[in-house]
C-alpha positions, 0 to 999 in steps of 0.5 A: 605767941611769936612776935611779928618782928621775929616771925618776919625776920625769920621769914626774910632770912629764909629767902636770903634777904637777911639785910631786910630782916636786919633793918626791920629788927633795927627799926623796931628797936631803934629807940632802945638802941640809940635812946629816945632823943636820937631816935627822933632825928635818926633812922637806920636806912640800909645795910651795905655789906657789913656797913649800916647806913644811918640817916641823920635828919638834923645836922646838929646831931651828927657830933652826938652820933659820932660820940655814940658810935662805939656804944651803938655798934656794940648794941647793934652787935648784941641785937643782930649778932657779932660781925653782922655790922662792922661799920656805921656810916652817918648821912645827913638827909631830909626827912621823907 
C-alpha cells in the first residue's frame, strides 16, 4: 500500500505543482523535522523559488529557529532532495 503523502506528492509533481507537493511533504513531517516543541509554534507556509517561508506564531521563538536554521535546512534537503530548498525565511505571524 502506498502512503497517501507519497501518492499525493507524485500526482502533484506530475502536473508541475512541485512546490505544493513539497509543502505537503514538509507539513506532514514537520514535527520530525523541527521537533515537537517548535512544530507547535511554527509551520511551513510556502515555497518561493528555492526559499521556504516558515511562519513562526510566537516571536519569542524566532531566536530558537535562527539557531536551528542550518540543521533544519539539512533535514529539509534530506527530505526533499539537495538543492530544492536553499534558503529559509522566518516570518512572525498570527495563527489562523
